[in-house]
C-alpha positions as CSV (number, residue, x, y, z in Angstrom):
1,X,21.3,-5.2,31.0
2,X,25.1,-5.4,30.6
3,X,27.1,-5.6,27.4
4,X,27.3,-9.4,27.6
5,X,23.5,-9.8,27.7
6,X,23.2,-7.4,24.7
7,X,25.7,-9.5,22.7
8,X,23.8,-12.7,23.6
9,X,20.6,-11.0,22.4
10,X,22.2,-9.9,19.1
11,X,23.6,-13.4,18.5
12,X,20.3,-14.9,19.1
13,X,18.6,-12.5,16.7
14,X,21.2,-13.2,14.1
15,X,20.8,-17.0,14.4
16,X,17.0,-16.6,14.1
17,X,17.3,-14.4,10.9
18,X,19.7,-16.9,9.3
19,X,17.4,-19.8,10.2
20,X,14.4,-18.4,8.4
21,X,16.2,-17.6,5.1
22,X,14.6,-19.4,2.2
23,X,16.8,-21.8,0.3
24,X,16.5,-19.5,-2.8
25,X,18.3,-16.8,-0.7
26,X,15.5,-14.5,0.2
27,X,13.7,-13.6,3.4
28,X,9.9,-12.9,3.5
29,X,7.9,-12.2,6.6
30,X,4.1,-12.3,7.0
31,X,2.5,-9.1,5.8
32,X,-0.8,-8.8,7.6
33,X,-3.3,-6.0,7.2
34,X,-6.7,-5.3,8.7
35,X,-9.5,-7.9,8.4
36,X,-11.1,-6.1,5.4
37,X,-8.6,-7.8,3.1
38,X,-10.0,-11.2,4.1
39,X,-13.6,-9.9,4.4
40,X,-13.5,-8.6,0.9
41,X,-11.8,-11.6,-0.6
42,X,-14.6,-14.1,0.2
43,X,-17.4,-12.2,-1.5
44,X,-15.3,-11.3,-4.5
45,X,-14.3,-15.0,-5.0
46,X,-18.0,-15.8,-4.8
47,X,-18.6,-13.3,-7.5
48,X,-16.1,-15.2,-9.6
49,X,-18.1,-18.4,-8.9
50,X,-15.5,-19.8,-6.5
51,X,-16.5,-21.2,-3.1
52,X,-14.3,-23.2,-0.8
53,X,-16.0,-24.4,2.4
54,X,-12.8,-25.2,4.2
55,X,-11.4,-21.7,3.5
56,X,-14.7,-20.2,4.6
57,X,-14.5,-21.9,7.9
58,X,-10.9,-20.7,8.5
59,X,-11.9,-17.2,7.3
60,X,-14.8,-17.3,9.8
61,X,-12.4,-18.1,12.7
62,X,-9.9,-15.4,11.6
63,X,-12.6,-12.7,11.4
64,X,-14.6,-13.7,14.4
65,X,-11.6,-13.8,16.6
66,X,-10.7,-10.2,15.8
67,X,-14.1,-8.6,16.5
68,X,-14.0,-5.8,19.1
69,X,-16.2,-5.9,22.2
70,X,-18.5,-3.3,20.8
71,X,-19.2,-5.5,17.7
72,X,-17.0,-3.7,15.3
73,X,-13.7,-4.4,13.5
74,X,-10.8,-2.0,13.4
75,X,-8.5,-0.8,10.6
76,X,-5.5,-1.2,12.8
77,X,-4.3,-2.5,16.2
78,X,-6.1,-0.9,19.1
79,X,-8.0,1.3,16.7
80,X,-11.5,2.5,17.0
81,X,-14.2,0.5,15.2
82,X,-14.4,1.1,11.5
83,X,-17.8,1.3,9.9
84,X,-16.5,0.2,6.5
85,X,-14.5,-2.8,7.8
86,X,-17.5,-3.8,10.0
87,X,-19.9,-3.7,7.1
88,X,-17.5,-5.7,4.9
89,X,-17.0,-8.3,7.6
90,X,-20.8,-8.5,8.3
91,X,-21.5,-9.0,4.6
92,X,-18.7,-11.7,4.4
93,X,-20.4,-13.6,7.2
94,X,-23.8,-13.4,5.5
95,X,-22.2,-14.8,2.3
96,X,-20.9,-17.7,4.4
97,X,-24.4,-18.4,5.5
98,X,-24.1,-17.1,9.1
99,X,-27.4,-16.1,10.6
100,X,-28.0,-12.4,11.4
101,X,-29.5,-13.6,14.7
102,X,-26.1,-14.9,16.0
103,X,-25.1,-12.8,19.0
104,X,-21.9,-11.4,17.4
105,X,-23.8,-10.5,14.3
106,X,-26.4,-8.5,16.3
107,X,-23.6,-6.6,18.0
108,X,-22.0,-5.8,14.6
109,X,-25.3,-4.7,13.2
110,X,-26.0,-2.4,16.2
111,X,-22.6,-0.8,15.7
112,X,-23.2,-0.3,12.0
113,X,-26.7,1.2,12.4
114,X,-25.6,3.5,15.2
115,X,-22.8,4.8,13.0
116,X,-25.0,5.6,10.0
117,X,-25.4,2.3,8.2
118,X,-24.5,1.5,4.7
119,X,-25.4,5.0,3.7
120,X,-22.3,6.3,5.5
121,X,-19.8,3.8,4.1
122,X,-17.1,4.8,1.6
123,X,-17.1,4.2,-2.2
124,X,-15.1,1.0,-2.0
125,X,-17.6,-0.7,0.4
126,X,-20.5,0.4,-1.8
127,X,-18.8,-1.0,-5.0
128,X,-18.5,-4.4,-3.3
129,X,-22.2,-4.3,-2.3
130,X,-23.2,-3.1,-5.7
131,X,-21.7,-6.2,-7.3
132,X,-24.3,-8.2,-5.4
133,X,-27.2,-5.9,-5.9
134,X,-27.0,-4.5,-2.3
135,X,-26.3,-0.9,-3.4
136,X,-27.5,0.9,-6.6
137,X,-24.8,1.4,-9.2
138,X,-26.5,4.6,-10.3
139,X,-25.6,6.2,-7.0
140,X,-21.9,5.6,-7.3
141,X,-19.5,8.2,-8.9
142,X,-18.8,7.3,-12.5
143,X,-15.4,6.8,-14.1
144,X,-16.0,6.7,-17.9
145,X,-13.5,4.4,-19.7
146,X,-13.0,7.4,-22.1
147,X,-10.6,8.7,-19.5
148,X,-8.0,6.6,-21.4
149,X,-8.4,9.0,-24.3
150,X,-7.0,11.9,-22.4
151,X,-3.5,12.7,-23.8
152,X,-0.5,12.8,-21.5
153,X,-0.3,16.6,-22.2
154,X,-3.7,17.1,-20.7
155,X,-3.7,18.6,-17.2
156,X,-5.3,15.5,-15.8
157,X,-4.7,12.0,-17.3
158,X,-4.4,8.5,-15.9
159,X,-0.7,8.9,-15.3
160,X,-1.4,11.8,-12.8
161,X,-2.8,9.3,-10.4
162,X,-0.7,7.3,-7.9
163,X,0.3,3.9,-9.4
164,X,-2.0,2.0,-7.0
165,X,-4.9,4.3,-7.7
166,X,-4.2,4.3,-11.5
167,X,-4.4,0.5,-11.7
168,X,-7.5,0.4,-9.6
169,X,-9.5,3.1,-11.4
170,X,-8.8,1.6,-14.8
171,X,-10.5,-1.6,-13.6
172,X,-13.3,0.4,-12.0
173,X,-13.9,2.3,-15.3
174,X,-15.0,-1.0,-16.9
175,X,-16.9,-2.2,-13.8
176,X,-18.8,1.0,-13.3
177,X,-19.7,1.2,-17.0
178,X,-21.0,-2.4,-17.3
179,X,-22.4,-2.5,-13.8
180,X,-22.5,-6.3,-13.2
181,X,-24.7,-7.8,-10.6
182,X,-24.6,-11.3,-9.1
183,X,-28.0,-12.1,-7.6
184,X,-27.8,-13.5,-4.1
185,X,-30.5,-14.9,-1.8
186,X,-32.5,-13.0,0.8
187,X,-30.6,-14.9,3.5
188,X,-27.3,-13.3,2.1
189,X,-28.7,-9.8,1.7
190,X,-27.7,-7.0,4.0
191,X,-30.6,-4.6,3.5
192,X,-31.0,-4.7,7.3
193,X,-27.9,-2.5,7.5
194,X,-29.6,0.5,5.9
195,X,-30.9,3.1,8.4
196,X,-33.5,4.2,5.8
197,X,-34.9,1.5,3.6
198,X,-35.7,4.0,0.7
199,X,-31.9,4.3,0.3
200,X,-31.8,0.7,-0.9
201,X,-33.0,1.8,-4.3
202,X,-31.8,5.4,-4.4
203,X,-28.4,5.2,-2.6
204,X,-27.1,8.3,-0.9
205,X,-25.8,11.5,-2.6
206,X,-22.2,12.6,-2.0
207,X,-22.2,15.5,0.4
208,X,-19.7,18.3,0.5
209,X,-18.8,20.6,3.4
210,X,-18.2,23.6,1.3
211,X,-20.5,24.2,-1.8
212,X,-17.9,26.6,-3.2
213,X,-14.9,24.3,-3.4
214,X,-12.9,22.1,-5.7
215,X,-14.6,19.1,-4.2
216,X,-18.0,20.5,-5.0
217,X,-16.9,21.3,-8.6
218,X,-15.7,17.7,-9.0
219,X,-18.9,16.3,-7.7
220,X,-20.9,18.4,-10.1
221,X,-18.7,17.1,-12.8
222,X,-19.4,13.5,-11.7
223,X,-23.1,14.2,-11.8
224,X,-22.8,15.6,-15.3
225,X,-21.0,12.5,-16.4
226,X,-23.9,10.4,-14.9
227,X,-26.4,12.4,-17.0
228,X,-24.2,11.8,-20.1
229,X,-24.0,8.2,-19.2
230,X,-27.8,7.8,-19.5
231,X,-27.7,8.9,-23.2
232,X,-27.9,6.3,-26.0
233,X,-24.7,4.5,-27.0
234,X,-24.9,6.2,-30.4
235,X,-24.1,9.5,-28.7
236,X,-21.0,7.9,-27.3
237,X,-19.2,6.7,-30.4
238,X,-16.0,6.1,-28.6
239,X,-17.3,3.8,-25.9
240,X,-16.5,0.5,-27.4
241,X,-13.0,1.7,-28.4
242,X,-12.5,3.1,-24.9
243,X,-13.5,-0.2,-23.2
244,X,-11.2,-2.1,-25.6
245,X,-8.3,0.2,-24.9
246,X,-8.8,-0.1,-21.1
247,X,-9.0,-3.9,-21.5
248,X,-5.7,-3.9,-23.4
249,X,-4.1,-1.6,-20.8
250,X,-5.1,-4.0,-18.0
251,X,-3.9,-7.1,-19.9
252,X,-0.5,-5.5,-20.6
253,X,0.1,-5.0,-16.8
254,X,-0.5,-8.5,-15.5
255,X,2.6,-9.8,-13.8
256,X,4.3,-13.1,-14.1
257,X,2.7,-14.3,-10.9
258,X,-0.8,-13.4,-12.1
259,X,-1.1,-10.2,-10.1
260,X,-1.6,-6.6,-11.0
261,X,0.7,-4.2,-9.2
262,X,1.5,-7.0,-6.7
263,X,-1.3,-5.8,-4.4
264,X,-4.9,-7.0,-3.8
265,X,-7.0,-4.0,-4.8
266,X,-6.1,-3.7,-8.5
267,X,-5.5,-7.4,-8.7
268,X,-9.0,-8.5,-7.7
269,X,-10.8,-5.8,-9.5
270,X,-8.8,-6.3,-12.7
271,X,-10.0,-9.9,-12.7
272,X,-13.6,-8.7,-12.2
273,X,-13.3,-6.1,-14.9
274,X,-12.1,-8.7,-17.4
275,X,-14.9,-11.0,-16.3
276,X,-17.3,-8.1,-17.2
277,X,-15.7,-8.1,-20.7
278,X,-16.6,-11.7,-21.2
279,X,-13.5,-13.6,-20.0
280,X,-14.2,-17.0,-18.5
281,X,-12.5,-18.5,-15.5
282,X,-10.6,-20.9,-17.7
283,X,-9.1,-18.1,-19.8
284,X,-5.3,-18.1,-19.3
285,X,-5.3,-14.5,-17.9
286,X,-8.1,-15.1,-15.4
287,X,-6.8,-18.6,-14.5
288,X,-3.3,-17.2,-13.9
289,X,-4.8,-14.3,-11.8
290,X,-6.9,-16.6,-9.6
291,X,-4.1,-19.2,-9.1
292,X,-1.6,-16.5,-8.2
293,X,-3.7,-15.5,-5.2
294,X,-2.9,-18.8,-3.5
295,X,0.7,-17.6,-3.0
296,X,-0.6,-14.7,-1.0
297,X,-2.6,-16.9,1.3
298,X,-1.2,-18.1,4.6
299,X,-3.2,-20.7,6.5
300,X,-2.8,-23.0,9.4
301,X,-5.1,-25.7,10.9
302,X,-7.7,-23.1,12.1
303,X,-7.2,-19.8,10.3
304,X,-6.5,-18.3,7.0
305,X,-4.9,-14.9,6.2
306,X,-4.8,-13.2,2.8
307,X,-1.8,-10.9,2.6
308,X,-2.4,-7.6,0.8
309,X,1.1,-7.9,-0.7
310,X,4.3,-9.8,-0.2
311,X,7.6,-8.2,0.7
312,X,10.5,-10.5,-0.1
313,X,12.7,-7.8,-1.7
314,X,12.2,-5.4,1.2
315,X,12.7,-8.1,3.8
316,X,15.8,-9.5,2.2
317,X,17.5,-6.2,1.9
318,X,16.8,-5.3,5.5
319,X,17.8,-8.7,6.7
320,X,21.2,-8.3,5.0
321,X,21.7,-4.8,6.4
322,X,20.7,-5.9,9.9
323,X,23.1,-8.9,9.9
324,X,26.1,-7.0,8.5
325,X,25.6,-4.0,10.8
326,X,25.2,-6.3,13.8
327,X,28.6,-7.9,13.1
328,X,28.1,-10.8,10.6
329,X,31.0,-11.1,8.2
330,X,30.4,-9.6,4.8
331,X,31.7,-12.8,3.2
332,X,29.0,-14.9,5.0
333,X,27.5,-17.5,2.5
334,X,23.9,-16.6,3.6
335,X,24.5,-12.9,2.9
336,X,26.0,-13.8,-0.5
337,X,22.9,-15.9,-1.4
338,X,20.6,-13.1,-0.4
339,X,22.6,-10.6,-2.5
340,X,22.6,-12.9,-5.5
341,X,18.8,-13.3,-5.2
342,X,18.4,-9.5,-5.1
343,X,20.5,-9.3,-8.3
344,X,18.1,-11.7,-10.0
345,X,15.2,-9.4,-9.0
346,X,16.8,-6.4,-10.7
347,X,14.3,-4.8,-13.0
348,X,15.6,-3.8,-16.4
349,X,12.3,-3.2,-18.2
350,X,10.3,0.0,-18.4
351,X,7.2,0.6,-16.3
352,X,4.6,3.3,-15.9
353,X,7.2,5.5,-14.3
354,X,8.7,5.9,-17.8
355,X,5.8,8.0,-19.0
356,X,7.0,11.1,-17.1
357,X,10.7,10.1,-17.3
358,X,11.3,9.2,-20.9
359,X,15.1,9.8,-20.6
360,X,15.6,7.7,-17.5
361,X,16.7,4.2,-18.0
362,X,15.4,1.3,-15.9
363,X,17.5,-0.3,-13.2
364,X,15.3,-0.7,-10.1
365,X,13.6,-3.1,-7.7
366,X,10.1,-3.6,-6.5
367,X,8.7,-4.6,-3.1
368,X,7.2,-8.0,-4.2
369,X,8.4,-11.1,-6.0
370,X,7.0,-9.7,-9.3
371,X,6.0,-6.1,-10.0
372,X,7.9,-5.0,-13.1
373,X,5.5,-2.2,-14.0
374,X,5.6,-0.5,-10.6
375,X,9.1,-0.6,-9.0
376,X,9.7,1.8,-6.2
377,X,12.4,4.2,-5.0
378,X,12.3,3.0,-1.4
379,X,13.1,-0.6,-2.3
380,X,15.7,0.4,-4.8
381,X,17.5,2.6,-2.3
382,X,17.5,-0.2,0.4
383,X,18.6,-2.9,-2.1
384,X,21.5,-0.7,-3.2
385,X,22.4,-0.3,0.5
386,X,22.2,-4.0,1.1
387,X,24.2,-5.0,-2.0
388,X,26.9,-2.5,-0.9
389,X,27.2,-4.4,2.4
390,X,28.1,-7.8,0.9
391,X,31.4,-9.0,-0.6
392,X,30.9,-11.1,-3.8
393,X,33.5,-12.7,-6.0
394,X,34.8,-11.0,-9.1
395,X,32.1,-12.0,-11.6
396,X,29.2,-11.2,-9.3
397,X,31.0,-8.2,-7.8
398,X,31.0,-6.5,-11.2
399,X,27.4,-7.3,-11.6
400,X,26.7,-5.9,-8.2
401,X,28.5,-2.7,-8.9
402,X,26.7,-2.3,-12.2
403,X,23.3,-2.9,-10.5
404,X,24.0,-0.4,-7.8
405,X,25.1,2.2,-10.4
406,X,21.9,1.7,-12.5
407,X,19.8,1.8,-9.3
408,X,21.3,5.1,-8.2
409,X,20.9,6.6,-11.7
410,X,17.3,5.5,-11.7
411,X,16.7,7.1,-8.3
412,X,18.4,10.3,-9.3
413,X,16.0,10.5,-12.3
414,X,13.0,10.1,-10.0
415,X,13.7,13.0,-7.7
416,X,10.8,15.4,-7.3
417,X,11.2,19.1,-8.1
418,X,11.1,19.9,-4.3
419,X,14.1,17.7,-3.6
420,X,12.1,14.8,-2.2
421,X,11.5,11.2,-3.4
422,X,8.1,9.5,-3.5
423,X,7.4,5.8,-3.7
424,X,6.7,5.1,-7.3
425,X,6.5,8.2,-9.4
426,X,8.0,11.6,-10.0
427,X,6.1,14.9,-9.3
428,X,2.9,13.0,-8.7
429,X,1.4,15.9,-6.8
430,X,-1.6,17.5,-8.6
431,X,-3.6,18.5,-5.5
432,X,-6.8,18.7,-7.5
433,X,-7.0,14.9,-7.4
434,X,-7.1,14.9,-3.6
435,X,-10.8,15.9,-3.9
436,X,-12.0,13.2,-6.3
437,X,-14.9,11.1,-4.8
438,X,-12.8,8.0,-4.7
439,X,-10.3,9.7,-2.3
440,X,-12.5,8.5,0.6
441,X,-10.8,5.1,0.4
442,X,-7.7,5.3,-1.8
443,X,-5.0,7.9,-1.7
444,X,-4.9,9.4,-5.2
445,X,-1.4,10.9,-5.0
446,X,2.1,9.6,-4.5
447,X,3.8,12.7,-3.0
448,X,7.3,12.8,-1.7
449,X,8.0,11.9,1.9
450,X,10.8,12.4,4.5
451,X,11.2,8.6,5.1
452,X,11.9,7.7,1.5
453,X,14.0,10.8,1.0
454,X,16.0,9.8,4.1
455,X,16.5,6.3,2.8
456,X,17.9,7.7,-0.4
457,X,20.3,10.0,1.4
458,X,21.4,7.2,3.6
459,X,22.7,5.1,0.7
460,X,24.2,8.2,-0.9
461,X,26.1,8.7,2.3
462,X,27.4,5.1,2.2
463,X,28.5,5.6,-1.4
464,X,30.4,8.8,-0.4
465,X,28.2,11.3,-2.2
466,X,29.1,14.7,-0.9
467,X,26.6,17.0,0.9
468,X,27.2,19.7,-1.8
469,X,26.2,17.4,-4.6
470,X,23.1,19.2,-6.0
471,X,20.5,16.3,-5.6
472,X,21.8,15.8,-2.1
473,X,21.5,19.5,-1.3
474,X,17.9,19.6,-2.6
475,X,17.0,16.6,-0.5
476,X,18.6,18.0,2.6
477,X,16.7,21.3,2.0
478,X,13.5,19.3,1.7
479,X,14.1,17.5,5.0
480,X,14.9,20.8,6.7
481,X,11.7,22.4,5.5
482,X,9.4,19.4,6.4
483,X,10.5,19.1,10.0
484,X,7.6,19.7,12.3
485,X,7.6,22.5,15.0
486,X,8.0,19.9,17.7
487,X,11.1,18.5,16.0
488,X,9.7,15.4,14.4
489,X,9.2,14.3,10.8
490,X,6.2,12.5,9.4
491,X,7.0,9.1,7.9
492,X,4.4,8.0,5.3
493,X,5.5,4.4,4.9
494,X,6.0,3.5,8.5
495,X,4.2,4.4,11.8
496,X,4.7,7.4,11.6
497,X,6.5,10.2,13.4
498,X,8.9,7.9,15.2
499,X,9.7,6.3,11.8
500,X,10.1,9.6,9.9
501,X,12.2,11.2,12.6
502,X,14.5,8.1,13.0
503,X,15.1,7.9,9.3
504,X,15.8,11.6,8.9
505,X,18.4,11.6,11.7
506,X,20.1,8.5,10.1
507,X,20.2,10.4,6.8
508,X,21.8,13.5,8.3
509,X,24.4,11.2,10.0
510,X,25.1,9.2,6.8
511,X,25.6,12.2,4.6
512,X,27.8,13.9,7.2
513,X,25.6,17.0,7.6
514,X,24.1,18.5,10.7
515,X,21.7,21.4,10.9
516,X,22.5,22.0,14.6
517,X,19.2,23.0,16.2
518,X,17.3,20.8,13.7
519,X,19.0,17.7,15.1
520,X,18.7,18.8,18.7
521,X,14.9,19.4,18.3
522,X,14.5,15.9,16.9
523,X,16.6,14.4,19.7
524,X,14.6,16.1,22.3
525,X,11.3,15.1,20.7
526,X,12.3,11.4,20.6
527,X,13.5,11.5,24.2
528,X,10.4,13.3,25.3
529,X,8.0,10.5,24.0
530,X,10.0,7.6,25.5
531,X,7.7,5.4,27.7
532,X,8.4,4.6,31.3
533,X,9.4,1.0,30.4
534,X,12.2,2.4,28.3
535,X,10.6,1.7,24.9
536,X,8.7,3.6,22.3
537,X,5.2,3.0,20.8
538,X,3.1,5.0,18.3
539,X,-0.5,4.3,17.1
540,X,-1.6,4.1,13.5
541,X,-4.0,6.8,14.5
542,X,-1.1,9.2,14.0
543,X,-1.7,8.8,10.2
544,X,-5.4,9.7,10.6
545,X,-4.9,12.6,13.0
546,X,-1.8,13.9,11.3
547,X,-0.1,14.2,14.7
548,X,1.8,11.9,17.0
549,X,-0.5,9.6,18.9
550,X,1.1,7.3,21.5
551,X,0.3,3.6,21.7
552,X,-0.5,2.2,25.1
553,X,2.4,-0.2,24.9
554,X,6.0,-0.1,23.6
555,X,6.9,-2.1,20.5
556,X,10.2,-3.6,19.5
557,X,10.2,-2.1,16.0
558,X,9.4,1.4,17.1
559,X,11.9,1.2,20.0
560,X,14.5,0.1,17.5
561,X,13.7,3.0,15.1
562,X,13.9,5.5,18.0
563,X,17.3,4.1,19.1
564,X,18.7,4.1,15.6
565,X,17.8,7.8,15.3
566,X,19.2,8.7,18.7
567,X,22.4,6.8,18.1
568,X,23.0,8.8,14.9
569,X,22.4,12.1,16.5
570,X,25.0,14.4,18.1
571,X,24.6,13.1,21.6
């Protein structure tokens, strides 16, 4: 490919990006996750008394099309079959009225039984099943609503959990206390997925590998809470107050679009928690929450997809950066419209992050259309970068400068003690929480990562922050320490080692700092994993295995990441 062909490709990509900009000024691509999002949505809507035959048909097509040849469903592209995703999909089909004798259902059931059945599923799957009487509530780990009484000075309190976990367990604390059950017919039951029928009533105990461990201690604590839970209400005088306080906590955090945290898990379970507290579907909060889900649904004539979140802020910022860096004029009207839309999404109110940062003032952005309680460092850094790329007139230019300044100040206030930045919180790193029973399906901590730290350093470089500026020095030291022996960095919010390595190399280049052998090792690592077709590809299994796992094919995004990293390196 010669330079002329490259320029034609760039122009074509620019035209495409400009053509899909929304009239309001933002960009928003489809955010698709694994099928468990859709598979969990149908039963949970049924729990709320909502059934839509047309949506069920489209959901059937979507799920059925994505079944693997062994009868399973995967967590990610080309991934191995997942027991939990397969159980959730099977249950969803049963709720749609699909016969267990259908050939694809037999294959799914065989996969489930051969992999340990319902007994081996994670806590999230069991909670979904418990809502319909398909798993005993008593066998699930308890989260007492009294957790809200723990003061912020206590070693562990709700603000020590990652934001997404915090919002979810608050809803769970109501659900696991009140233990609602919607009775379903025998035709919808999934008792055939148990390997031992006695477990239908008893459930399965949580097993630990090491009886002398933090995990074992926490499970003993959970069992003690269960015993306390069986005592009469008069022995628990704070129970009603605790439930009321959790209810109020949840209500306070509903966003303008009806969501909680802008993501499905706390959103759906917050609605169910409030239903447990007596809220009807026509209550304004519930109605708003249910109606808001429609904006996350994408459907065509045959299929329906439920997005786990939407990403307009992230997509708009990156679209602006891509267009400017590929040669579009900074005065372009489309770029200005995108920048003005981003300025409208500037969050100037306090969120949960303020709890541990009382002296830091708001001035940040979130990932979604609405998520004022949980803005994030990554989006704030990228938006500051994007705004810095666009020329605006005097009035808006002053607003732009002010927004960038407040965004940078907020980012600086969110830096972790080790020099890194995490997604939503500061110093959210109490390792004890990694061992809670719920950690089998939801990551309890929001620890710093090289990719977010690199994005912050990147904008610092564009704004001419010097490498000797203390926060920059701390961040560079963090990146230096977290480089793997093979030369790569792990990226938490992209897949995974290609992403982290590319971002880190770009950060070093932007800030004007080179660690010599550090850069060289990273270059050689990226060059060494290039595929024969010239591209790069990495599997999501890297996240599971905590090591680089190649994908069988090259992908455009990962090839672009690798090239961006190499173009910023010394060679």
